[in-house]
Each structure stands twice: as C-alpha cells, then as structure tokens.
KESE-236818 format. One record per residue: residue in one letter; x negated, y, z of N, C-alpha, C in turn. Coordinates in steps of 0.2 Angstrom, whole numbers. Layout:
N
   vexpa   neast   nnorth     nup   caeast   canorth    caup   ceast   cnorth     cup
       A       X        Y       Z        X         Y       Z       X        Y       Z
...
This chain:
434
   vexpa   neast   nnorth     nup   caeast   canorth    caup   ceast   cnorth     cup
       M     -14      212    -281      -16       207    -276     -20      210    -271
       T     -19      210    -265      -22       213    -259     -25      207    -255
       P     -31      210    -252      -35       203    -249     -34      205    -241
       A     -33      200    -238      -32       200    -230     -39      201    -227
       T     -39      207    -224      -47       209    -222     -48      210    -214
       L     -53      208    -211      -53       209    -205     -60      214    -204
       T     -60      220    -200      -65       225    -201     -67      225    -194
       Y     -75      225    -193      -78       229    -188     -86      231    -190
       R     -88      234    -184      -94       238    -186    -101      234    -181
       V    -107      233    -184     -112       231    -183    -118      233    -186
       H    -123      235    -181     -129       237    -183    -131      245    -188
       G    -125      249    -186     -124       253    -190    -121      254    -196
       C    -116      247    -199     -114       246    -203    -105      246    -202
       T    -104      246    -207      -94       246    -206     -95      237    -211
       V     -92      232    -208      -92       227    -212     -85      225    -214
       H     -81      223    -221      -75       220    -221     -76      215    -224
       E     -72      209    -220      -72       201    -222     -65      201    -225
       H     -64      200    -231      -60       200    -237     -58      192    -241
       T     -51      192    -239      -50       184    -242     -44      185    -246
       L     -45      183    -253      -40       182    -256     -38      173    -258
       H     -33      172    -260      -29       165    -264     -29      165    -271
       L     -33      162    -272      -33       162    -280     -32      154    -284
       P     -30      155    -289      -28       149    -292     -37      143    -295
       L     -34      137    -291      -39       132    -292     -40      131    -300
       D     -35      132    -304      -35       129    -310     -32      135    -313
       R     -36      140    -317      -34       145    -319     -29      144    -328
       S     -29      137    -328      -25       135    -335     -18      133    -334
       D     -18      134    -328      -11       130    -324      -7      135    -319
       S      -2      137    -322        0       143    -319       4      141    -311
       A       4      134    -311        7       130    -303       0      128    -300
       S      -4      131    -302       -9       128    -299      -9      130    -291
       E     -12      126    -287      -12       127    -278     -17      133    -279
       L     -17      136    -273      -21       142    -272     -27      141    -268
       I     -33      143    -268      -38       142    -263     -42      148    -260
       P     -43      147    -253      -44       155    -251     -52      155    -254
       V     -54      162    -256      -61       164    -258     -62      170    -254
       F     -69      169    -251      -71       173    -247     -77      179    -248
       A     -75      184    -247      -83       189    -249     -83      195    -242
       R     -89      196    -240      -91       200    -235     -93      206    -239
       E     -89      211    -235      -92       219    -239     -96      222    -234
       I    -102      225    -236     -105       229    -228    -107      236    -233
       I    -107      240    -230     -106       248    -229    -109      250    -225
       A    -116      253    -226     -119       258    -224    -117      265    -221
       D    -117      267    -214     -116       273    -213    -118      279    -218
       G    -114      282    -221     -114       286    -226    -114      283    -233
       G    -111      277    -234     -113       274    -240    -106      273    -243
       E    -100      276    -240      -95       274    -242     -92      276    -248
       N     -95      278    -252      -94       282    -258     -99      279    -263
       R    -103      275    -261     -108       273    -266    -104      267    -271
       P    -109      264    -275     -104       259    -281    -105      253    -277
       Y    -100      248    -280     -103       242    -277    -107      237    -281
       L    -110      232    -275     -116       227    -279    -114      222    -276
       V    -110      216    -281     -108       210    -279    -114      205    -280
       F    -116      200    -275     -121       196    -274    -118      188    -275
       L    -123      185    -280     -120       181    -281    -127      176    -279
       Q    -125      169    -276     -130       167    -271    -133      160    -277
       G    -140      159    -274     -143       153    -278    -138      147    -277
       G    -140      142    -279     -137       134    -278    -139      130    -283
       P    -132      127    -287     -125       129    -284    -124      126    -278
       G    -118      128    -275     -115       124    -267    -119      129    -262
       S    -122      135    -261     -124       138    -255    -119      145    -255
       P    -117      146    -248     -113       152    -249    -120      158    -247
       S    -115      164    -248     -118       169    -247    -123      170    -240
       P    -128      174    -239     -132       174    -234    -127      176    -227
       R    -128      173    -221     -127       176    -215    -133      178    -210
       Q    -134      186    -213     -140       188    -210    -136      193    -205
       G    -140      193    -198     -138       196    -191    -138      203    -191
       D    -143      207    -194     -144       212    -194    -146      214    -204
       P    -139      217    -205     -140       217    -213    -143      224    -217
       T    -147      227    -212     -150       233    -213    -157      231    -214
       S    -159      225    -213     -166       222    -217    -165      220    -222
       G    -173      218    -223     -174       213    -230    -170      215    -237
       W    -169      211    -242     -166       213    -247    -158      216    -247
       I    -155      214    -241     -149       218    -242    -149      225    -237
       G    -156      226    -234     -156       233    -232    -158      238    -237
       R    -160      234    -242     -164       238    -248    -158      239    -252
       A    -153      236    -253     -147       235    -257    -142      241    -254
       L    -143      241    -248     -139       246    -245    -140      255    -246
       K    -146      255    -247     -149       262    -250    -142      265    -256
       E    -142      260    -259     -140       263    -265    -131      261    -266
       Y    -130      254    -262     -123       251    -264    -120      249    -258
       R    -115      249    -259     -109       245    -253    -110      238    -257
       V    -111      233    -252     -115       226    -255    -110      222    -253
       L    -105      218    -258     -101       212    -257    -105      205    -257
       L    -106      202    -252     -107       194    -253    -101      191    -253
       L    -102      188    -260      -96       182    -260     -99      173    -259
       D     -95      172    -256      -95       164    -255     -91      162    -262
       Q     -96      160    -264      -93       154    -271     -89      149    -270
       R     -85      148    -274      -79       145    -273     -83      136    -271
       G     -82      133    -266      -84       127    -263     -87      128    -257
       T     -91      135    -257      -96       134    -251     -94      140    -246
       G     -96      140    -240      -95       144    -234     -88      144    -233
       R     -85      150    -233      -77       150    -231     -74      150    -236
       S     -75      149    -243      -72       149    -249     -71      142    -251
       H     -66      140    -247      -64       131    -247     -69      127    -250
       R     -74      127    -244      -79       123    -244     -79      115    -245
       L     -82      112    -249      -82       105    -252     -88      101    -249
       D     -85       96    -246      -90        91    -244     -88       84    -243
       E     -89       79    -241      -89        72    -240     -80       73    -236
       L     -80       76    -232      -73        76    -228     -69       79    -231
       T     -69       87    -233      -64        88    -237     -61       86    -244
       L     -66       84    -247      -63        79    -254     -62       73    -252
       S     -61       70    -247      -59        63    -245     -51       64    -246
       G     -48       71    -245      -42        70    -246     -38       69    -253
       L     -44       69    -257      -41        67    -265     -42       59    -265
       G     -36       56    -267      -38        48    -268     -42       45    -270
       S     -46       47    -276      -50        44    -281     -56       47    -283
       D     -61       43    -285      -67        47    -288     -65       52    -294
       A     -60       49    -297      -57        51    -305     -54       59    -302
       E     -50       59    -298      -47        64    -294     -52       72    -293
       R     -57       66    -288      -62        73    -286     -68       74    -291
       A     -68       71    -296      -71        73    -301     -69       79    -305
       D     -61       78    -308      -57        84    -311     -58       89    -307
       Y     -57       87    -300      -55        93    -297     -62       98    -296
       L     -68       95    -295      -74        98    -296     -76      102    -302
       T     -71      100    -307      -74       106    -313     -70      111    -314
       H     -67      113    -307      -63       120    -308     -69      123    -302
       F     -75      122    -302      -80       125    -296     -87      126    -300
       R     -87      128    -305      -93       132    -310     -93      138    -312
       A     -97      139    -315      -99       147    -317     -92      151    -318
       D     -89      149    -324      -83       151    -326     -77      154    -321
       A     -77      150    -316      -71       151    -311     -75      154    -306
       I     -83      153    -305      -85       159    -300     -83      166    -303
       V     -85      168    -310      -84       174    -312     -76      177    -312
       A     -73      172    -313      -65       174    -313     -65      176    -305
       D     -68      173    -302      -67       175    -294     -67      183    -292
       A     -75      183    -296      -78       191    -295     -73      195    -298
       E     -71      194    -303      -65       199    -306     -59      199    -303
       D     -57      195    -299      -51       196    -295     -52      201    -290
       F     -59      200    -286      -61       203    -280     -61      208    -284
       R     -65      212    -289      -66       219    -293     -59      223    -292
       A     -55      218    -293      -47       223    -296     -44      222    -289
       A     -45      217    -286      -42       219    -277     -46      226    -274
       L     -52      225    -274      -55       230    -271     -55      237    -274
       G     -50      237    -281      -50       244    -286     -56      248    -286
       S     -61      243    -288      -69       246    -292     -67      244    -299
       G     -70      250    -302      -72       250    -309     -77      245    -310
       P     -80      246    -316      -87       239    -316     -90      242    -312
       W     -93      236    -310      -98       236    -305    -106      233    -306
       F    -110      235    -301     -116       231    -303    -115      224    -298
       A    -121      219    -300     -122       212    -299    -128      209    -298
       L    -130      207    -293     -136       204    -292    -135      196    -291
       G    -138      193    -295     -140       186    -295    -146      182    -293
       Q    -146      178    -288     -151       174    -288    -151      168    -291
       S    -156      165    -294     -156       158    -297    -150      156    -300
       Y    -146      152    -297     -141       150    -300    -136      155    -300
       G    -136      161    -295     -133       166    -296    -133      171    -303
       G    -139      168    -306     -141       173    -312    -138      170    -317
       F    -138      163    -316     -133       158    -322    -127      162    -322
       C    -125      163    -315     -117       166    -315    -116      172    -319
       L    -122      175    -318     -121       182    -322    -122      182    -329
       T    -126      178    -331     -124       175    -338    -118      174    -340
       T    -115      168    -337     -107       168    -339    -102      174    -339
       Y    -104      177    -334     -101       185    -333    -102      189    -341
       L    -109      189    -342     -109       194    -347    -106      191    -354
       S    -107      185    -354     -101       182    -359     -94      182    -359
       R     -93      182    -352      -84       181    -354     -80      188    -351
       A     -85      191    -346      -82       197    -344     -87      203    -343
       P     -90      206    -349      -95       209    -347     -92      218    -345
       E     -85      218    -349      -83       225    -346     -84      226    -339
       G     -83      220    -335      -82       222    -328     -90      223    -325
       L     -94      224    -329     -101       225    -325    -103      232    -329
       A    -108      235    -323     -110       243    -325    -117      240    -325
       G    -119      235    -321     -127       233    -323    -130      229    -318
       V    -134      224    -319     -134       217    -318    -142      218    -317
       Y    -144      214    -310     -149       213    -308    -151      204    -308
       I    -155      202    -309     -156       194    -310    -162      193    -307
       T    -163      189    -302     -171       187    -298    -170      179    -300
       G    -177      177    -305     -177       169    -303    -170      166    -308
       G    -166      169    -312     -160       165    -314    -160      166    -321
       L    -164      167    -326     -161       168    -333    -161      162    -337
       P    -156      158    -338     -155       152    -340    -158      151    -347
       G    -159      144    -347     -161       142    -354    -155      141    -358
       V    -153      145    -363     -146       146    -365    -147      141    -372
       G    -143      136    -373     -142       133    -379    -148      126    -380
       V    -152      127    -373     -156       123    -372    -154      117    -370
       S    -157      108    -371     -153       103    -368    -156      103    -362
       V    -153      101    -356     -154        98    -350    -161       94    -351
       D    -161       90    -355     -168        86    -355    -173       89    -357
       D    -173       95    -360     -179        99    -362    -180      103    -356
       I    -175      105    -352     -175       110    -346    -180      106    -342
       Y    -178      100    -339     -181        94    -335    -188       94    -337
       R    -190       92    -344     -197        92    -345    -201       98    -344
       R    -199      103    -344     -202       110    -342    -203      110    -334
       T    -198      107    -331     -197       109    -323    -202      102    -321
       Y    -203       97    -324     -208        91    -320    -214       95    -322
       A    -217       98    -329     -222        98    -331    -224      106    -325
       Q    -221      110    -324     -222       114    -319    -222      112    -312
       T    -220      106    -310     -218       105    -303    -225      101    -303
       I    -229       97    -309     -235        95    -307    -240       99    -305
       R    -240      105    -309     -244       111    -308    -244      113    -302
       R    -238      114    -299     -238       117    -292    -240      110    -287
       N    -239      104    -288     -243        99    -285    -251      101    -285
       R    -254      102    -290     -261       101    -292    -263      107    -287
       V    -261      114    -288     -262       121    -285    -261      119    -276
       Y    -256      116    -275     -256       115    -268    -260      110    -264
       L    -263      105    -268     -267       100    -267    -276      104    -267
       E    -275      109    -271     -282       112    -269    -283      118    -265
       R    -277      119    -261     -276       124    -257    -277      119    -249
       F    -273      112    -248     -271       109    -243    -277      101    -245
       P    -281      100    -240     -283        92    -241    -278       88    -241
       D    -271       88    -243     -268        82    -240    -264       77    -245
       A    -269       76    -250     -267        71    -256    -267       64    -253
       E    -272       63    -249     -273        58    -246    -268       56    -242
       L    -266       59    -236     -261        60    -232    -254       57    -235
       I    -252       62    -240     -246        60    -243    -245       53    -246
       R    -250       52    -250     -251        43    -252    -250       38    -246
       E    -253       40    -241     -254        36    -236    -246       37    -231
       I    -242       41    -231     -237        41    -230    -231       37    -234
       A    -232       38    -239     -229        35    -245    -230       26    -245
       R    -236       25    -244     -239        17    -241    -234       15    -236
       H    -234       18    -231     -233        17    -227    -225       15    -226
       L    -221       21    -228     -214        20    -230    -213       12    -235
       E    -217       12    -240     -215         6    -244    -214        0    -239
       A    -220        0    -235     -220       -10    -230    -217       -6    -223
       S    -214       -2    -221     -211         1    -214    -204        3    -216
       D    -200        0    -209     -195         2    -208    -195        9    -203
       E    -193       15    -207     -194        19    -203    -187       23    -203
       R    -185       24    -197     -176        28    -198    -176       36    -197
       L    -173       40    -201     -171        46    -199    -167       47    -193
       P    -168       52    -191     -161        52    -183    -154       50    -186
       T    -154       51    -192     -145        49    -195    -145       42    -195
       G    -149       39    -196     -149        32    -194    -152       27    -201
       E    -151       30    -207     -155        28    -212    -162       26    -213
       R    -162       21    -218     -171        22    -217    -173       26    -222
       L    -179       29    -220     -184        34    -226    -186       30    -231
       S    -185       31    -236     -190        27    -242    -194       32    -244
       A    -198       30    -247     -206        32    -250    -202       38    -256
       R    -199       36    -260     -196        40    -266    -192       46    -262
       R    -188       45    -256     -184        51    -255    -190       55    -250
       F    -197       53    -248     -199        56    -246    -203       62    -250
       R    -204       57    -257     -206        63    -263    -202       70    -264
       T    -197       68    -262     -192        75    -263    -192       80    -259
       L    -198       80    -254     -202        86    -250    -205       90    -255
       G    -206       89    -260     -210        92    -266    -206       98    -268
       M    -200       98    -264     -195       105    -267    -198      111    -264
       N    -201      111    -258     -206       115    -254    -211      120    -260
       L    -214      116    -264     -218       119    -268    -217      124    -273
       G    -210      125    -272     -207       130    -278    -206      136    -274
       T    -207      137    -268     -206       143    -265    -213      148    -263
       T    -210      153    -261     -217       159    -258    -220      155    -252
       T    -215      152    -248     -219       151    -240    -219      144    -240
       G    -219      140    -246     -217       133    -247    -223      129    -244
       F    -228      131    -247     -235       126    -245    -236      126    -240
       D    -236      132    -236     -239       132    -228    -233      128    -225
       A    -226      129    -226     -221       123    -224    -223      118    -224
       L    -224      116    -230     -225       108    -231    -231      105    -227
       H    -235      109    -228     -243       107    -224    -241      109    -218
       F    -238      112    -214     -236       110    -206    -231      103    -205
       L    -226      102    -210     -222        96    -209    -227       90    -209
       L    -232       91    -212     -237        84    -214    -241       83    -210
       E    -242       90    -205     -248        88    -200    -246       82    -193
       D    -251       78    -194     -250        74    -189    -244       69    -189
       P    -242       66    -193     -237        65    -193    -236       57    -190
       F    -242       53    -191     -243        46    -187    -242       46    -179
       V    -241       41    -175     -242        39    -168    -243       32    -169
       T    -245       30    -163     -247        22    -162    -244       20    -157
       V    -239       15    -158     -235        12    -151    -237        5    -153
       R    -241        1    -146     -241        -4    -145    -247       -8    -150
       G    -250       -3    -154     -254        -5    -158    -253       -3    -165
       R    -244       -2    -166     -243        -2    -173    -242        4    -175
       R    -245        7    -179     -243        13    -181    -237       15    -185
       R    -233       21    -183     -227        23    -182    -227       30    -186
       L    -222       33    -189     -220        40    -190    -218       43    -183
       S    -219       48    -182     -218        52    -176    -211       55    -175
       I    -208       56    -170     -201        57    -171    -200       65    -173
       P    -205       70    -170     -206        77    -173    -206       76    -181
       F    -210       72    -184     -210        73    -192    -203       69    -194
       L    -202       65    -191     -195        62    -195    -188       67    -194
       V    -189       69    -187     -184        76    -187    -184       81    -191
       R    -189       83    -194     -192        89    -198    -191       87    -205
       A    -192       80    -205     -191        78    -214    -185       79    -215
       A    -180       75    -209     -173        75    -212    -169       81    -213
       D    -171       86    -207     -167        92    -209    -170       96    -216
       Q    -173       95    -219     -175        95    -226    -172       90    -231
       L    -172       85    -230     -169        79    -235    -162       79    -235
       S    -159       80    -230     -152        78    -231    -147       84    -235
       F    -143       80    -237     -138        87    -242    -132       88    -237
       A    -130       87    -231     -125        86    -226    -122       93    -228
       D    -127       97    -228     -125       106    -226    -123      108    -233
       R    -126      107    -238     -124       107    -245    -123      102    -251
       P    -118       97    -249     -118        92    -253    -116       93    -261
       L    -113       99    -262     -110       103    -268    -117      103    -273
       Y    -123      104    -271     -129       105    -273    -131       99    -276
       A    -130       92    -274     -132        86    -275    -127       84    -281
       L    -121       86    -281     -115        83    -284    -115       87    -291
       M    -115       94    -290     -116        98    -296    -122      100    -299
       H    -127       99    -297     -132       103    -300    -135      101    -308
       E    -133       94    -310     -135        96    -318    -129       97    -320
       T    -124       99    -318     -117       101    -322    -117      106    -323
       I    -121      111    -321     -123       117    -321    -125      118    -329
       Y    -128      114    -332     -131       114    -339    -128      109    -344
       A    -122      106    -342     -118       103    -347    -113      106    -350
       G    -113      105    -357     -110       109    -362    -111      117    -362
       A    -115      119    -358     -116       125    -357    -114      129    -363
       T    -116      128    -370     -114       132    -374    -111      126    -379
       P    -106      131    -386     -103       125    -389    -108      119    -394
       A    -114      122    -395     -118       117    -399    -119      109    -393
       L    -119      114    -387     -123       107    -382    -116      102    -381
       A    -107      103    -383     -104       100    -382    -104       93    -383
       G    -100       90    -378     -100        81    -380    -107       79    -377
       I    -110       80    -374     -116        78    -373    -117       77    -366
       P    -116       71    -361     -116        70    -354    -124       71    -351
       T    -125       72    -346     -131        74    -343    -134       68    -343
       A    -130       63    -339     -133        56    -340    -137       55    -333
       W    -139       59    -329     -143        59    -324    -151       61    -327
       A    -151       67    -330     -155        70    -334    -163       67    -331
       A    -163       71    -325     -169        72    -322    -172       65    -320
       D    -167       61    -319     -170        52    -317    -171       49    -323
       R    -169       52    -331     -173        48    -336    -177       52    -338
       I    -178       58    -337     -186        61    -341    -191       59    -336
       R    -191       58    -329     -195        59    -325    -202       54    -328
       S    -200       47    -330     -205        42    -331    -208       45    -337
       E    -207       51    -342     -212        52    -346    -218       57    -344
       F    -217       57    -338     -224        61    -335    -228       58    -331
       D    -234       55    -331     -239        51    -328    -239       55    -320
       G    -237       49    -314     -237        53    -308    -231       55    -304
       M    -225       56    -309     -220        57    -307    -214       52    -306
       A    -215       46    -309     -212        40    -309    -208       38    -302
       E    -203       36    -303     -200        33    -296    -204       27    -295
       D    -207       23    -299     -212        18    -299    -217       17    -297
       D    -222       22    -298     -228        25    -297    -230       23    -290
       S    -237       21    -291     -238        17    -285    -244       23    -280
       P    -242       23    -274     -246        30    -270    -254       28    -272
       D    -256       22    -275     -264        21    -275    -264       21    -283
       G    -261       23    -287     -262        25    -294    -267       32    -296
       E    -268       33    -300     -272        38    -301    -269       45    -300
       Q    -264       45    -302     -259        52    -301    -253       49    -296
       F    -251       53    -294     -245        53    -289    -243       59    -286
       Y    -236       61    -288     -234        68    -286    -228       70    -281
       L    -228       74    -278     -220        74    -276    -216       77    -281
       T    -211       75    -280     -205        79    -285    -202       86    -283
       G    -198       88    -287     -194        94    -285    -188       95    -286
       E    -185      100    -289     -178       100    -291    -175       96    -293
       H    -175       90    -291     -172        86    -295    -168       80    -292
       I    -162       79    -294     -156        74    -292    -157       68    -294
       Y    -158       63    -289     -157        57    -293    -151       52    -289
       P    -150       47    -295     -143        43    -292    -144       39    -286
       W    -150       37    -284     -152        34    -278    -150       37    -272
       Q    -151       44    -274     -149        48    -268    -143       48    -264
       F    -137       46    -269     -132        45    -264    -130       39    -263
       D    -136       34    -264     -137        26    -259    -139       28    -253
       E    -144       32    -252     -146        34    -246    -147       39    -240
       D    -142       45    -243     -139        49    -239    -134       49    -236
       P    -132       50    -229     -125        47    -228    -120       52    -230
       A    -122       59    -231     -118        63    -232    -117       64    -240
       L    -120       60    -243     -118        58    -251    -116       52    -254
       I    -117       47    -248     -115        39    -251    -107       38    -253
       P    -104       43    -248      -94        43    -251     -93       47    -258
       L     -99       49    -260      -97        54    -266    -100       50    -272
       K    -105       47    -272     -108        41    -277    -105       40    -283
       G     -97       37    -283      -93        38    -288     -91       44    -292
       T     -90       47    -287      -89        54    -290     -94       58    -294
       A    -101       57    -292     -105        60    -295    -108       54    -302
       E    -106       49    -302     -107        44    -307    -102       47    -312
       L     -97       49    -312      -92        51    -318     -94       58    -319
       L     -96       61    -315      -98        70    -319    -104       68    -322
       A    -110       64    -320     -113        63    -326    -112       59    -331
       A    -107       57    -333     -104        54    -337     -99       59    -341
       K     -97       63    -339      -91        68    -341     -96       71    -348
       T     -91       72    -354      -93        74    -359     -88       81    -363
       D     -83       82    -359      -77        87    -360     -79       93    -356
       W     -83       97    -354      -86       102    -351     -83      109    -356
       S     -80      114    -352      -80       120    -356     -86      123    -357
       P     -88      127    -361      -95       131    -361     -94      136    -357
       L    -101      139    -354     -101       144    -350    -106      151    -354
       Y    -108      150    -361     -112       155    -363    -110      155    -369
       D    -109      163    -371     -108       164    -378    -113      168    -382
       E    -116      164    -385     -123       166    -388    -122      173    -391
       A    -116      173    -395     -114       179    -398    -115      185    -397
       V    -109      184    -390     -108       190    -386    -116      193    -382
       L    -118      189    -379     -125       189    -376    -129      193    -381
       A    -131      193    -388     -134       195    -392    -132      200    -393
       E    -126      203    -392     -123       210    -393    -122      213    -387
       N    -126      211    -381     -125       214    -374    -127      222    -375
       D    -125      225    -370     -126       232    -369    -124      234    -361
       V    -123      229    -358     -125       232    -350    -132      229    -348
       P    -133      235    -346     -140       237    -343    -143      230    -337
       V    -148      227    -340     -150       220    -336    -159      222    -335
       A    -160      220    -328     -166       221    -325    -166      212    -323
       A    -172      210    -323     -175       204    -322    -180      202    -319
       A    -181      200    -314     -187       199    -311    -188      189    -314
       V    -194      190    -317     -196       182    -319    -202      181    -316
       Y    -202      175    -313     -208       173    -310    -211      168    -314
       A    -219      170    -317     -223       166    -320    -224      159    -318
       E    -224      158    -313     -225       149    -310    -219      146    -307
       D    -212      149    -310     -206       147    -308    -206      141    -309
       M    -205      134    -302     -205       128    -304    -198      126    -305
       F    -192      130    -304     -186       129    -305    -182      132    -311
       V    -182      137    -313     -181       140    -319    -186      142    -325
       P    -188      137    -331     -192       138    -334    -195      145    -336
       T    -200      148    -337     -202       154    -338    -201      156    -345
       E    -201      151    -348     -200       154    -356    -194      155    -358
       Y    -191      151    -356     -182       150    -358    -180      157    -355
       S    -183      158    -348     -179       165    -345    -182      172    -350
       L    -188      172    -353     -190       177    -357    -186      177    -363
       A    -185      171    -365     -181       171    -372    -174      174    -371
       L    -169      172    -366     -164       176    -364    -164      183    -362
       A    -170      185    -358     -170       192    -359    -172      197    -364
       D    -176      192    -369     -175       196    -376    -168      198    -379
       M    -165      192    -379     -159       191    -382    -153      196    -378
       L    -154      197    -372     -150       203    -368    -152      210    -370
       G    -159      210    -372     -162       218    -371    -164      218    -364
       A    -165      215    -358     -165       215    -352    -174      219    -352
       R    -174      223    -347     -180       225    -344    -184      219    -339
       V    -188      218    -340     -192       212    -336    -198      215    -332
       W    -199      212    -327     -205       211    -321    -206      202    -321
       L    -213      203    -325     -216       196    -326    -220      197    -321
       T    -219      191    -315     -224       193    -309    -226      185    -307
       N    -233      185    -304     -235       178    -301    -235      181    -293
       E    -235      186    -292     -233       187    -284    -229      186    -281
       Y    -225      181    -283     -219       177    -279    -218      172    -282
       Q    -215      167    -278     -211       161    -281    -205      160    -282
       H    -200      157    -283     -193       156    -285    -188      160    -280
       D    -191      161    -274     -188       165    -269    -191      171    -268
       G    -192      174    -272     -196       181    -271    -192      186    -268
       L    -184      186    -270     -179       190    -267    -181      190    -259
       R    -179      185    -256     -178       184    -249    -184      186    -248
       A    -191      181    -250     -198       184    -247    -200      190    -247
       S    -198      194    -252     -201       200    -253    -199      206    -247
       S    -194      204    -244     -189       209    -239    -188      217    -243
       G    -187      214    -248     -181       220    -251    -186      222    -257
       E    -193      219    -258     -198       222    -264    -196      221    -270
       V    -194      215    -270     -194       213    -276    -185      216    -280
       L    -180      217    -274     -175       220    -278    -178      228    -279
       G    -180      230    -274     -182       238    -275    -186      238    -284
       R    -190      235    -285     -195       234    -292    -189      234    -298
       L    -184      231    -295     -177       231    -303    -174      237    -302
       I    -174      239    -297     -169       245    -296    -173      251    -298
       D    -178      252    -300     -184       256    -301    -184      255    -308
       L    -185      250    -311     -185       247    -317    -179      249    -320
       A    -174      247    -320     -167       250    -322    -165      255    -323
       K    -169      261    -318     -169       267    -319    -174      270    -324
       Q    -177      268    -326     -182       271    -331    -180      272    -338
C-alpha cells in the first residue's frame, strides 16, 4: 500500500502530506474506503531519525496545523524524531464527519452504525497501516488526552508496532465505569471552580449572567437563544493552563444598557458563541461518552445513557436546575448533555443519532487488561495532579499496571503539552532515557 504524497519545504523542514484509502469497516472485505491523512515533518538533518506519530486529544479534533513546526512541542520532537501528525478518521482531512457529511446517510440508525467505525480501535488500525506504508519498524507514539486513550488501545491490540510511548494527560481509567469517571470529573470541576473564584472575584457576576439568561431572550450570532445552562458549560476553560485568564477576560464587562434595558453585549455574545458552538468539532459532542462505552469486556452490555447528565445531580451546585441564587452554583466542565442537541444549531440535526449512541450496548472492547498487565513497551507519562478531564487516581493506577515512568505535576493543567512550549515533552523524553 503506497500513500499518495505531496511534498514541500517550509521553515527549514521537509513536509510530506500522505493520504491512504483505508476500509471504513475492517470486518467487511467489501467495505467502502475512506481517505486517512497524515502530515510528516522532517527537520533538516533528521531524515534518518525514527518516527514519532502523534494522536490528538478529543475525540473529534484533527492534528495541529502549526505554521512554524520548529516551535512548541513539535519543534522539541523534531530534535529527535521525524513527526507524523495523523488526522484521526472523521477529523481534518481524514473523511471529516459533521452534520453536512453525515446527512448523506439516510437515517439516524445508519449514522449511529457508521460512527461505530470511528473509535480508538479503528484509529489504531489506521496508524498501523501508515506504519507499514511508510516502511517503518516499531515507532514511537505521543498521545495527548484522548490520544493517550488511543495509545492504551494500541498497547492492547498492536504493541509490536510500538518502540516507545509518551502520554500527556491521557491515561484512562481502565475497567472503570463511565459513571464513576464522571463522579471524579465533577468533583474535580468543583475544586477548579473554587480555585478560580479564589483568584478572581467573579462569583456574583457568573450568577448575575445566569439570572439574566433565565429571564431574558439573548441571541448568539448564530441566531439561537443562549440559555443559562449552556452558558455554564464555559467552565471547560477551568481545566486548561491558560483557561482561568481566558474565562476572566471573557466575563469582563458583559453587560450594556440599551433604552434603559440591561442586555448582554455583542462582544460578549460573539466570544461566548465561539467557545460554545460544536460546529467545528461535532464528533466531540457525538462521540465523547462512547470512548468509555464497553471499553473492557467487564463493561460490555452497559449503555452510557447520558452519564454526565445523570450523574451531575449528585453534586450540590452542579445540577441543571440549581438556582443562581442558591448557596452553591458552579460552571460545568468536560460534560456533554442531551439538551445541547436541542440548542446548538450544529448538533440539532444529529440529536437522534446521539440518542442511539447513548443507548447502544454492543460496543467492541478497546482495552485488554491482561495484555496491558504484561506490557513491555517503554511508557513515559505526564499525569496532571489537578486534571479536570482525566481523573488522576485512575491515571496513576494504569501507569502502575503498564510499568510506566510517571511525571506527576501540578505545574500544568490538562493542556500542558501545548502550553509548555515543549517542556512537558522534553521532560518525558528525558524520563524515558533514564
């Protein structure tokens, strides 16, 4: 299998843009073929360096499009590797899926079935096909967040393809129910809310905006009404290194007065809309809970059943119907709710599909605990002590199972790979060499 390749030079690097056409359904010899894309970057003098394949966080996000590849974590990686940025299937140039492209399928049932071929097991198979097509022996892999989940599947299904693994904020809870995962993430989200409100005096302002949205018809630039419950999902910012500042600046001076009536300002609504819309990555909303579905044989037959929505009421201040006048009132985090498929124009056409995915019980397993327990692939992992998205205790448990070398740190949040300008990856590369 030979990829179609386009080559060019930029910033002192050679770039090969590769496309393979791979089976949608690997269990069907007559399956349609879909394009899967990867961008290979080689620094001058690095032609004989080993490969490092990168798997992005998400699900539903393409690999980075970075103007100057010699900066940031990619620049750090290029000092020792030739880097392959894989667009996971369904994202970027790898057969991107959204409301438009999925509309070509005739029913919600067809769409839901189609999406079963876009989980970590298929992504790993695509990576192995690229490894073979590029003539590489076992290669190195870096996984950020969900990319680390995919690498855990890689270690379960094709460890012979891996020479070494780096994982940043992405060691999943193996054998842990989706309900328990969300119990941990809600608890950590509450902690991050409290830390934020200790730093910035925004508690009353958050409540004030929520009260206003409950009583007023405020419209986002895309035309839909902004609800208080959707406004609260801006708490996603609380889980990133730069998110506190970004959220504070988003919230500053949100109101204007027009003819004696208080309104949310256009700049506030525009900035909020940019963060609240899933138009750019609808697979994140559609597939987010599926990454936990039936992940091990012990979890087979259990639907996710909108776990984040079910579990939130267990936490004071997190429930959907909590009043902004109540004793506790928090922003939510990395949680997807069924009502978002009623309110986000990019998701409304996909609501029926999302409901079927939430009810689905016959998922294929992603992790093999017996194989992971016998792992002999070197693994170095950054585990963030205050991670709002991936529970730290579960990450440490998997690290112990894998025999991984761990850097446990509170210097960075979940986005440390990107935010550290290469420091996090550099620490892991050094750790792996010890």
